[in-house]
mmCIF file of the N, C-alpha and C atoms, coordinates in Angstrom:
data_MODEL
# 
_entry.id   MODEL 
# 
loop_
_atom_site.group_PDB 
_atom_site.id 
_atom_site.type_symbol 
_atom_site.label_atom_id 
_atom_site.label_alt_id 
_atom_site.label_comp_id 
_atom_site.label_asym_id 
_atom_site.label_entity_id 
_atom_site.label_seq_id 
_atom_site.pdbx_PDB_ins_code 
_atom_site.Cartn_x 
_atom_site.Cartn_y 
_atom_site.Cartn_z 
_atom_site.occupancy 
_atom_site.B_iso_or_equiv 
_atom_site.pdbx_formal_charge 
_atom_site.auth_seq_id 
_atom_site.auth_comp_id 
_atom_site.auth_asym_id 
_atom_site.auth_atom_id 
_atom_site.pdbx_PDB_model_num 
ATOM 1   N N  . UNK A 1 1  ? 142.101 -26.144 41.768 1.00 0.00 ? 1  UNK A N  1 
ATOM 2   C CA . UNK A 1 1  ? 142.547 -24.770 41.846 1.00 0.00 ? 1  UNK A CA 1 
ATOM 3   C C  . UNK A 1 1  ? 144.073 -24.749 41.743 1.00 0.00 ? 1  UNK A C  1 
ATOM 4   N N  . UNK A 1 2  ? 144.571 -23.887 40.895 1.00 0.00 ? 2  UNK A N  1 
ATOM 5   C CA . UNK A 1 2  ? 146.018 -23.755 40.733 1.00 0.00 ? 2  UNK A CA 1 
ATOM 6   C C  . UNK A 1 2  ? 146.431 -22.334 41.113 1.00 0.00 ? 2  UNK A C  1 
ATOM 7   N N  . UNK A 1 3  ? 147.645 -22.247 41.559 1.00 0.00 ? 3  UNK A N  1 
ATOM 8   C CA . UNK A 1 3  ? 148.199 -20.947 41.953 1.00 0.00 ? 3  UNK A CA 1 
ATOM 9   C C  . UNK A 1 3  ? 149.188 -20.511 40.890 1.00 0.00 ? 3  UNK A C  1 
ATOM 10  N N  . UNK A 1 4  ? 149.021 -19.305 40.416 1.00 0.00 ? 4  UNK A N  1 
ATOM 11  C CA . UNK A 1 4  ? 149.933 -18.735 39.433 1.00 0.00 ? 4  UNK A CA 1 
ATOM 12  C C  . UNK A 1 4  ? 151.131 -18.154 40.192 1.00 0.00 ? 4  UNK A C  1 
ATOM 13  N N  . UNK A 1 5  ? 152.153 -18.977 40.381 1.00 0.00 ? 5  UNK A N  1 
ATOM 14  C CA . UNK A 1 5  ? 153.304 -18.576 41.186 1.00 0.00 ? 5  UNK A CA 1 
ATOM 15  C C  . UNK A 1 5  ? 154.101 -17.454 40.539 1.00 0.00 ? 5  UNK A C  1 
ATOM 16  N N  . UNK A 1 6  ? 154.192 -17.449 39.217 1.00 0.00 ? 6  UNK A N  1 
ATOM 17  C CA . UNK A 1 6  ? 154.943 -16.372 38.561 1.00 0.00 ? 6  UNK A CA 1 
ATOM 18  C C  . UNK A 1 6  ? 154.222 -15.037 38.726 1.00 0.00 ? 6  UNK A C  1 
ATOM 19  N N  . UNK A 1 7  ? 152.901 -15.053 38.651 1.00 0.00 ? 7  UNK A N  1 
ATOM 20  C CA . UNK A 1 7  ? 152.137 -13.827 38.874 1.00 0.00 ? 7  UNK A CA 1 
ATOM 21  C C  . UNK A 1 7  ? 152.258 -13.330 40.301 1.00 0.00 ? 7  UNK A C  1 
ATOM 22  N N  . UNK A 1 8  ? 152.230 -14.262 41.246 1.00 0.00 ? 8  UNK A N  1 
ATOM 23  C CA . UNK A 1 8  ? 152.390 -13.900 42.651 1.00 0.00 ? 8  UNK A CA 1 
ATOM 24  C C  . UNK A 1 8  ? 153.777 -13.315 42.915 1.00 0.00 ? 8  UNK A C  1 
ATOM 25  N N  . UNK A 1 9  ? 154.794 -13.922 42.319 1.00 0.00 ? 9  UNK A N  1 
ATOM 26  C CA . UNK A 1 9  ? 156.154 -13.403 42.465 1.00 0.00 ? 9  UNK A CA 1 
ATOM 27  C C  . UNK A 1 9  ? 156.314 -12.032 41.845 1.00 0.00 ? 9  UNK A C  1 
ATOM 28  N N  . UNK A 1 10 ? 155.662 -11.820 40.700 1.00 0.00 ? 10 UNK A N  1 
ATOM 29  C CA . UNK A 1 10 ? 155.734 -10.519 40.029 1.00 0.00 ? 10 UNK A CA 1 
ATOM 30  C C  . UNK A 1 10 ? 155.084 -9.433  40.883 1.00 0.00 ? 10 UNK A C  1 
ATOM 31  N N  . UNK A 1 11 ? 153.935 -9.734  41.453 1.00 0.00 ? 11 UNK A N  1 
ATOM 32  C CA . UNK A 1 11 ? 153.255 -8.763  42.313 1.00 0.00 ? 11 UNK A CA 1 
ATOM 33  C C  . UNK A 1 11 ? 154.099 -8.462  43.547 1.00 0.00 ? 11 UNK A C  1 
ATOM 34  N N  . UNK A 1 12 ? 154.700 -9.488  44.130 1.00 0.00 ? 12 UNK A N  1 
ATOM 35  C CA . UNK A 1 12 ? 155.564 -9.292  45.293 1.00 0.00 ? 12 UNK A CA 1 
ATOM 36  C C  . UNK A 1 12 ? 156.759 -8.409  44.949 1.00 0.00 ? 12 UNK A C  1 
ATOM 37  N N  . UNK A 1 13 ? 157.383 -8.663  43.816 1.00 0.00 ? 13 UNK A N  1 
ATOM 38  C CA . UNK A 1 13 ? 158.541 -7.877  43.393 1.00 0.00 ? 13 UNK A CA 1 
ATOM 39  C C  . UNK A 1 13 ? 158.170 -6.414  43.152 1.00 0.00 ? 13 UNK A C  1 
ATOM 40  N N  . UNK A 1 14 ? 157.059 -6.181  42.475 1.00 0.00 ? 14 UNK A N  1 
ATOM 41  C CA . UNK A 1 14 ? 156.619 -4.809  42.209 1.00 0.00 ? 14 UNK A CA 1 
ATOM 42  C C  . UNK A 1 14 ? 156.282 -4.095  43.517 1.00 0.00 ? 14 UNK A C  1 
ATOM 43  N N  . UNK A 1 15 ? 155.652 -4.792  44.442 1.00 0.00 ? 15 UNK A N  1 
ATOM 44  C CA . UNK A 1 15 ? 155.308 -4.180  45.728 1.00 0.00 ? 15 UNK A CA 1 
ATOM 45  C C  . UNK A 1 15 ? 156.556 -3.805  46.515 1.00 0.00 ? 15 UNK A C  1 
ATOM 46  N N  . UNK A 1 16 ? 157.553 -4.674  46.509 1.00 0.00 ? 16 UNK A N  1 
ATOM 47  C CA . UNK A 1 16 ? 158.794 -4.380  47.238 1.00 0.00 ? 16 UNK A CA 1 
ATOM 48  C C  . UNK A 1 16 ? 159.526 -3.203  46.607 1.00 0.00 ? 16 UNK A C  1 
ATOM 49  N N  . UNK A 1 17 ? 159.633 -3.193  45.287 1.00 0.00 ? 17 UNK A N  1 
ATOM 50  C CA . UNK A 1 17 ? 160.323 -2.095  44.594 1.00 0.00 ? 17 UNK A CA 1 
ATOM 51  C C  . UNK A 1 17 ? 159.591 -0.776  44.820 1.00 0.00 ? 17 UNK A C  1 
ATOM 52  N N  . UNK A 1 18 ? 158.265 -0.787  44.725 1.00 0.00 ? 18 UNK A N  1 
ATOM 53  C CA . UNK A 1 18 ? 157.495 0.440   44.936 1.00 0.00 ? 18 UNK A CA 1 
ATOM 54  C C  . UNK A 1 18 ? 157.645 0.941   46.370 1.00 0.00 ? 18 UNK A C  1 
ATOM 55  N N  . UNK A 1 19 ? 157.658 0.032   47.319 1.00 0.00 ? 19 UNK A N  1 
ATOM 56  C CA . UNK A 1 19 ? 157.818 0.430   48.725 1.00 0.00 ? 19 UNK A CA 1 
ATOM 57  C C  . UNK A 1 19 ? 159.188 1.043   48.983 1.00 0.00 ? 19 UNK A C  1 
ATOM 58  N N  . UNK A 1 20 ? 160.222 0.424   48.450 1.00 0.00 ? 20 UNK A N  1 
ATOM 59  C CA . UNK A 1 20 ? 161.581 0.953   48.625 1.00 0.00 ? 20 UNK A CA 1 
ATOM 60  C C  . UNK A 1 20 ? 161.711 2.313   47.945 1.00 0.00 ? 20 UNK A C  1 
ATOM 61  N N  . UNK A 1 21 ? 161.144 2.452   46.748 1.00 0.00 ? 21 UNK A N  1 
ATOM 62  C CA . UNK A 1 21 ? 161.181 3.728   46.035 1.00 0.00 ? 21 UNK A CA 1 
ATOM 63  C C  . UNK A 1 21 ? 160.450 4.808   46.825 1.00 0.00 ? 21 UNK A C  1 
ATOM 64  N N  . UNK A 1 22 ? 159.276 4.469   47.338 1.00 0.00 ? 22 UNK A N  1 
ATOM 65  C CA . UNK A 1 22 ? 158.489 5.438   48.098 1.00 0.00 ? 22 UNK A CA 1 
ATOM 66  C C  . UNK A 1 22 ? 159.226 5.888   49.357 1.00 0.00 ? 22 UNK A C  1 
ATOM 67  N N  . UNK A 1 23 ? 159.747 4.935   50.119 1.00 0.00 ? 23 UNK A N  1 
ATOM 68  C CA . UNK A 1 23 ? 160.463 5.273   51.355 1.00 0.00 ? 23 UNK A CA 1 
ATOM 69  C C  . UNK A 1 23 ? 161.723 6.080   51.039 1.00 0.00 ? 23 UNK A C  1 
ATOM 70  N N  . UNK A 1 24 ? 162.426 5.722   49.972 1.00 0.00 ? 24 UNK A N  1 
ATOM 71  C CA . UNK A 1 24 ? 163.618 6.469   49.577 1.00 0.00 ? 24 UNK A CA 1 
ATOM 72  C C  . UNK A 1 24 ? 163.299 7.900   49.194 1.00 0.00 ? 24 UNK A C  1 
ATOM 73  N N  . UNK A 1 25 ? 162.263 8.079   48.380 1.00 0.00 ? 25 UNK A N  1 
ATOM 74  C CA . UNK A 1 25 ? 161.870 9.431   47.980 1.00 0.00 ? 25 UNK A CA 1 
ATOM 75  C C  . UNK A 1 25 ? 161.428 10.258  49.183 1.00 0.00 ? 25 UNK A C  1 
ATOM 76  N N  . UNK A 1 26 ? 160.652 9.650   50.051 1.00 0.00 ? 26 UNK A N  1 
ATOM 77  C CA . UNK A 1 26 ? 160.176 10.384  51.225 1.00 0.00 ? 26 UNK A CA 1 
ATOM 78  C C  . UNK A 1 26 ? 161.334 10.758  52.141 1.00 0.00 ? 26 UNK A C  1 
ATOM 79  N N  . UNK A 1 27 ? 162.299 9.863   52.286 1.00 0.00 ? 27 UNK A N  1 
ATOM 80  C CA . UNK A 1 27 ? 163.473 10.148  53.118 1.00 0.00 ? 27 UNK A CA 1 
ATOM 81  C C  . UNK A 1 27 ? 164.302 11.287  52.541 1.00 0.00 ? 27 UNK A C  1 
ATOM 82  N N  . UNK A 1 28 ? 164.489 11.287  51.234 1.00 0.00 ? 28 UNK A N  1 
ATOM 83  C CA . UNK A 1 28 ? 165.219 12.385  50.589 1.00 0.00 ? 28 UNK A CA 1 
ATOM 84  C C  . UNK A 1 28 ? 164.458 13.691  50.768 1.00 0.00 ? 28 UNK A C  1 
ATOM 85  N N  . UNK A 1 29 ? 163.133 13.640  50.654 1.00 0.00 ? 29 UNK A N  1 
ATOM 86  C CA . UNK A 1 29 ? 162.319 14.838  50.852 1.00 0.00 ? 29 UNK A CA 1 
ATOM 87  C C  . UNK A 1 29 ? 162.444 15.398  52.257 1.00 0.00 ? 29 UNK A C  1 
ATOM 88  N N  . UNK A 1 30 ? 162.354 14.521  53.252 1.00 0.00 ? 30 UNK A N  1 
ATOM 89  C CA . UNK A 1 30 ? 162.493 14.968  54.646 1.00 0.00 ? 30 UNK A CA 1 
ATOM 90  C C  . UNK A 1 30 ? 163.897 15.511  54.897 1.00 0.00 ? 30 UNK A C  1 
ATOM 91  N N  . UNK A 1 31 ? 164.907 14.818  54.375 1.00 0.00 ? 31 UNK A N  1 
ATOM 92  C CA . UNK A 1 31 ? 166.286 15.279  54.556 1.00 0.00 ? 31 UNK A CA 1 
ATOM 93  C C  . UNK A 1 31 ? 166.528 16.629  53.908 1.00 0.00 ? 31 UNK A C  1 
ATOM 94  N N  . UNK A 1 32 ? 165.976 16.827  52.721 1.00 0.00 ? 32 UNK A N  1 
ATOM 95  C CA . UNK A 1 32 ? 166.147 18.108  52.030 1.00 0.00 ? 32 UNK A CA 1 
ATOM 96  C C  . UNK A 1 32 ? 165.383 19.221  52.726 1.00 0.00 ? 32 UNK A C  1 
ATOM 97  N N  . UNK A 1 33 ? 164.233 18.896  53.265 1.00 0.00 ? 33 UNK A N  1 
ATOM 98  C CA . UNK A 1 33 ? 163.401 19.901  53.921 1.00 0.00 ? 33 UNK A CA 1 
ATOM 99  C C  . UNK A 1 33 ? 164.067 20.443  55.181 1.00 0.00 ? 33 UNK A C  1 
ATOM 100 N N  . UNK A 1 34 ? 164.806 19.588  55.891 1.00 0.00 ? 34 UNK A N  1 
ATOM 101 C CA . UNK A 1 34 ? 165.398 20.001  57.166 1.00 0.00 ? 34 UNK A CA 1 
ATOM 102 C C  . UNK A 1 34 ? 166.864 20.406  57.057 1.00 0.00 ? 34 UNK A C  1 
ATOM 103 N N  . UNK A 1 35 ? 167.458 20.275  55.887 1.00 0.00 ? 35 UNK A N  1 
ATOM 104 C CA . UNK A 1 35 ? 168.883 20.569  55.707 1.00 0.00 ? 35 UNK A CA 1 
ATOM 105 C C  . UNK A 1 35 ? 169.126 22.078  55.670 1.00 0.00 ? 35 UNK A C  1 
ATOM 106 N N  . UNK A 1 36 ? 170.225 22.471  56.221 1.00 0.00 ? 36 UNK A N  1 
ATOM 107 C CA . UNK A 1 36 ? 170.652 23.877  56.187 1.00 0.00 ? 36 UNK A CA 1 
ATOM 108 C C  . UNK A 1 36 ? 171.450 24.109  54.903 1.00 0.00 ? 36 UNK A C  1 
ATOM 109 N N  . UNK A 1 37 ? 171.605 25.360  54.524 1.00 0.00 ? 37 UNK A N  1 
ATOM 110 C CA . UNK A 1 37 ? 172.409 25.680  53.349 1.00 0.00 ? 37 UNK A CA 1 
ATOM 111 C C  . UNK A 1 37 ? 171.554 26.338  52.280 1.00 0.00 ? 37 UNK A C  1 
ATOM 112 N N  . UNK A 1 38 ? 171.649 25.829  51.074 1.00 0.00 ? 38 UNK A N  1 
ATOM 113 C CA . UNK A 1 38 ? 170.890 26.363  49.943 1.00 0.00 ? 38 UNK A CA 1 
ATOM 114 C C  . UNK A 1 38 ? 169.404 26.079  50.149 1.00 0.00 ? 38 UNK A C  1 
ATOM 115 N N  . UNK A 1 39 ? 168.724 26.988  50.803 1.00 0.00 ? 39 UNK A N  1 
ATOM 116 C CA . UNK A 1 39 ? 167.337 26.763  51.203 1.00 0.00 ? 39 UNK A CA 1 
ATOM 117 C C  . UNK A 1 39 ? 166.413 26.586  50.004 1.00 0.00 ? 39 UNK A C  1 
ATOM 118 N N  . UNK A 1 40 ? 166.579 27.410  48.974 1.00 0.00 ? 40 UNK A N  1 
ATOM 119 C CA . UNK A 1 40 ? 165.679 27.336  47.828 1.00 0.00 ? 40 UNK A CA 1 
ATOM 120 C C  . UNK A 1 40 ? 165.830 26.003  47.099 1.00 0.00 ? 40 UNK A C  1 
ATOM 121 N N  . UNK A 1 41 ? 167.056 25.580  46.873 1.00 0.00 ? 41 UNK A N  1 
ATOM 122 C CA . UNK A 1 41 ? 167.297 24.318  46.175 1.00 0.00 ? 41 UNK A CA 1 
ATOM 123 C C  . UNK A 1 41 ? 166.806 23.131  47.002 1.00 0.00 ? 41 UNK A C  1 
ATOM 124 N N  . UNK A 1 42 ? 167.054 23.164  48.303 1.00 0.00 ? 42 UNK A N  1 
ATOM 125 C CA . UNK A 1 42 ? 166.597 22.081  49.170 1.00 0.00 ? 42 UNK A CA 1 
ATOM 126 C C  . UNK A 1 42 ? 165.077 22.006  49.216 1.00 0.00 ? 42 UNK A C  1 
ATOM 127 N N  . UNK A 1 43 ? 164.424 23.160  49.270 1.00 0.00 ? 43 UNK A N  1 
ATOM 128 C CA . UNK A 1 43 ? 162.964 23.168  49.301 1.00 0.00 ? 43 UNK A CA 1 
ATOM 129 C C  . UNK A 1 43 ? 162.379 22.649  47.996 1.00 0.00 ? 43 UNK A C  1 
ATOM 130 N N  . UNK A 1 44 ? 162.981 23.007  46.880 1.00 0.00 ? 44 UNK A N  1 
ATOM 131 C CA . UNK A 1 44 ? 162.499 22.517  45.586 1.00 0.00 ? 44 UNK A CA 1 
ATOM 132 C C  . UNK A 1 44 ? 162.661 21.004  45.502 1.00 0.00 ? 44 UNK A C  1 
ATOM 133 N N  . UNK A 1 45 ? 163.812 20.493  45.918 1.00 0.00 ? 45 UNK A N  1 
ATOM 134 C CA . UNK A 1 45 ? 164.038 19.049  45.906 1.00 0.00 ? 45 UNK A CA 1 
ATOM 135 C C  . UNK A 1 45 ? 163.046 18.338  46.817 1.00 0.00 ? 45 UNK A C  1 
ATOM 136 N N  . UNK A 1 46 ? 162.794 18.896  47.990 1.00 0.00 ? 46 UNK A N  1 
ATOM 137 C CA . UNK A 1 46 ? 161.840 18.290  48.921 1.00 0.00 ? 46 UNK A CA 1 
ATOM 138 C C  . UNK A 1 46 ? 160.439 18.264  48.329 1.00 0.00 ? 46 UNK A C  1 
ATOM 139 N N  . UNK A 1 47 ? 160.029 19.357  47.724 1.00 0.00 ? 47 UNK A N  1 
ATOM 140 C CA . UNK A 1 47 ? 158.690 19.425  47.137 1.00 0.00 ? 47 UNK A CA 1 
ATOM 141 C C  . UNK A 1 47 ? 158.560 18.448  45.977 1.00 0.00 ? 47 UNK A C  1 
ATOM 142 N N  . UNK A 1 48 ? 159.593 18.334  45.151 1.00 0.00 ? 48 UNK A N  1 
ATOM 143 C CA . UNK A 1 48 ? 159.569 17.372  44.044 1.00 0.00 ? 48 UNK A CA 1 
ATOM 144 C C  . UNK A 1 48 ? 159.446 15.948  44.580 1.00 0.00 ? 48 UNK A C  1 
ATOM 145 N N  . UNK A 1 49 ? 160.181 15.634  45.623 1.00 0.00 ? 49 UNK A N  1 
ATOM 146 C CA . UNK A 1 49 ? 160.095 14.293  46.222 1.00 0.00 ? 49 UNK A CA 1 
ATOM 147 C C  . UNK A 1 49 ? 158.702 14.030  46.773 1.00 0.00 ? 49 UNK A C  1 
ATOM 148 N N  . UNK A 1 50 ? 158.116 15.004  47.452 1.00 0.00 ? 50 UNK A N  1 
ATOM 149 C CA . UNK A 1 50 ? 156.781 14.821  48.012 1.00 0.00 ? 50 UNK A CA 1 
ATOM 150 C C  . UNK A 1 50 ? 155.727 14.695  46.915 1.00 0.00 ? 50 UNK A C  1 
ATOM 151 N N  . UNK A 1 51 ? 155.885 15.440  45.829 1.00 0.00 ? 51 UNK A N  1 
ATOM 152 C CA . UNK A 1 51 ? 154.948 15.328  44.705 1.00 0.00 ? 51 UNK A CA 1 
ATOM 153 C C  . UNK A 1 51 ? 155.057 13.950  44.060 1.00 0.00 ? 51 UNK A C  1 
ATOM 154 N N  . UNK A 1 52 ? 156.274 13.438  43.914 1.00 0.00 ? 52 UNK A N  1 
ATOM 155 C CA . UNK A 1 52 ? 156.442 12.089  43.363 1.00 0.00 ? 52 UNK A CA 1 
ATOM 156 C C  . UNK A 1 52 ? 155.836 11.036  44.287 1.00 0.00 ? 52 UNK A C  1 
ATOM 157 N N  . UNK A 1 53 ? 155.976 11.214  45.586 1.00 0.00 ? 53 UNK A N  1 
ATOM 158 C CA . UNK A 1 53 ? 155.341 10.294  46.536 1.00 0.00 ? 53 UNK A CA 1 
ATOM 159 C C  . UNK A 1 53 ? 153.822 10.341  46.395 1.00 0.00 ? 53 UNK A C  1 
ATOM 160 N N  . UNK A 1 54 ? 153.278 11.536  46.269 1.00 0.00 ? 54 UNK A N  1 
ATOM 161 C CA . UNK A 1 54 ? 151.834 11.670  46.088 1.00 0.00 ? 54 UNK A CA 1 
ATOM 162 C C  . UNK A 1 54 ? 151.385 11.033  44.775 1.00 0.00 ? 54 UNK A C  1 
ATOM 163 N N  . UNK A 1 55 ? 152.214 11.135  43.735 1.00 0.00 ? 55 UNK A N  1 
ATOM 164 C CA . UNK A 1 55 ? 151.879 10.511  42.454 1.00 0.00 ? 55 UNK A CA 1 
ATOM 165 C C  . UNK A 1 55 ? 151.873 8.988   42.570 1.00 0.00 ? 55 UNK A C  1 
ATOM 166 N N  . UNK A 1 56 ? 152.810 8.435   43.330 1.00 0.00 ? 56 UNK A N  1 
ATOM 167 C CA . UNK A 1 56 ? 152.841 6.983   43.532 1.00 0.00 ? 56 UNK A CA 1 
ATOM 168 C C  . UNK A 1 56 ? 151.584 6.530   44.268 1.00 0.00 ? 56 UNK A C  1 
ATOM 169 N N  . UNK A 1 57 ? 151.212 7.250   45.312 1.00 0.00 ? 57 UNK A N  1 
ATOM 170 C CA . UNK A 1 57 ? 150.005 6.903   46.065 1.00 0.00 ? 57 UNK A CA 1 
ATOM 171 C C  . UNK A 1 57 ? 148.768 7.063   45.186 1.00 0.00 ? 57 UNK A C  1 
ATOM 172 N N  . UNK A 1 58 ? 148.713 8.141   44.429 1.00 0.00 ? 58 UNK A N  1 
ATOM 173 C CA . UNK A 1 58 ? 147.581 8.361   43.528 1.00 0.00 ? 58 UNK A CA 1 
ATOM 174 C C  . UNK A 1 58 ? 147.451 7.281   42.477 1.00 0.00 ? 58 UNK A C  1 
ATOM 175 N N  . UNK A 1 59 ? 148.574 6.848   41.920 1.00 0.00 ? 59 UNK A N  1 
ATOM 176 C CA . UNK A 1 59 ? 148.526 5.770   40.933 1.00 0.00 ? 59 UNK A CA 1 
ATOM 177 C C  . UNK A 1 59 ? 148.063 4.463   41.570 1.00 0.00 ? 59 UNK A C  1 
ATOM 178 N N  . UNK A 1 60 ? 148.502 4.212   42.796 1.00 0.00 ? 60 UNK A N  1 
ATOM 179 C CA . UNK A 1 60 ? 148.058 3.009   43.494 1.00 0.00 ? 60 UNK A CA 1 
ATOM 180 C C  . UNK A 1 60 ? 146.559 3.010   43.723 1.00 0.00 ? 60 UNK A C  1 
ATOM 181 N N  . UNK A 1 61 ? 146.020 4.139   44.146 1.00 0.00 ? 61 UNK A N  1 
ATOM 182 C CA . UNK A 1 61 ? 144.575 4.251   44.342 1.00 0.00 ? 61 UNK A CA 1 
ATOM 183 C C  . UNK A 1 61 ? 143.853 4.107   43.012 1.00 0.00 ? 61 UNK A C  1 
ATOM 184 N N  . UNK A 1 62 ? 144.373 4.724   41.964 1.00 0.00 ? 62 UNK A N  1 
ATOM 185 C CA . UNK A 1 62 ? 143.777 4.612   40.630 1.00 0.00 ? 62 UNK A CA 1 
ATOM 186 C C  . UNK A 1 62 ? 143.773 3.165   40.155 1.00 0.00 ? 62 UNK A C  1 
ATOM 187 N N  . UNK A 1 63 ? 144.893 2.474   40.347 1.00 0.00 ? 63 UNK A N  1 
ATOM 188 C CA . UNK A 1 63 ? 145.000 1.092   39.880 1.00 0.00 ? 63 UNK A CA 1 
ATOM 189 C C  . UNK A 1 63 ? 144.030 0.180   40.620 1.00 0.00 ? 63 UNK A C  1 
ATOM 190 N N  . UNK A 1 64 ? 143.807 0.441   41.898 1.00 0.00 ? 64 UNK A N  1 
ATOM 191 C CA . UNK A 1 64 ? 142.888 -0.394  42.670 1.00 0.00 ? 64 UNK A CA 1 
ATOM 192 C C  . UNK A 1 64 ? 141.436 -0.038  42.359 1.00 0.00 ? 64 UNK A C  1 
ATOM 193 N N  . UNK A 1 65 ? 141.112 1.246   42.311 1.00 0.00 ? 65 UNK A N  1 
ATOM 194 C CA . UNK A 1 65 ? 139.721 1.671   42.168 1.00 0.00 ? 65 UNK A CA 1 
ATOM 195 C C  . UNK A 1 65 ? 139.187 1.496   40.752 1.00 0.00 ? 65 UNK A C  1 
ATOM 196 N N  . UNK A 1 66 ? 139.989 1.765   39.749 1.00 0.00 ? 66 UNK A N  1 
ATOM 197 C CA . UNK A 1 66 ? 139.502 1.752   38.371 1.00 0.00 ? 66 UNK A CA 1 
ATOM 198 C C  . UNK A 1 66 ? 139.590 0.371   37.750 1.00 0.00 ? 66 UNK A C  1 
ATOM 199 N N  . UNK A 1 67 ? 140.640 -0.347  38.058 1.00 0.00 ? 67 UNK A N  1 
ATOM 200 C CA . UNK A 1 67 ? 140.801 -1.658  37.430 1.00 0.00 ? 67 UNK A CA 1 
ATOM 201 C C  . UNK A 1 67 ? 140.030 -2.635  38.181 1.00 0.00 ? 67 UNK A C  1 
# 
């Protein structure tokens, strides 16, 4: 039995990047949602961030369930 180290490293790298992206988007969404000032612009930015987070989760479920 051999271990494909390059494949394992690639999966690890993609998982780390996706996690950082997800946490960053969610943090921006929460920050925009609670910020004072331009309420309409902040709410739109927050909703866009939350939709992108949902898309990342949806793609992850799709990739696991379908493939």
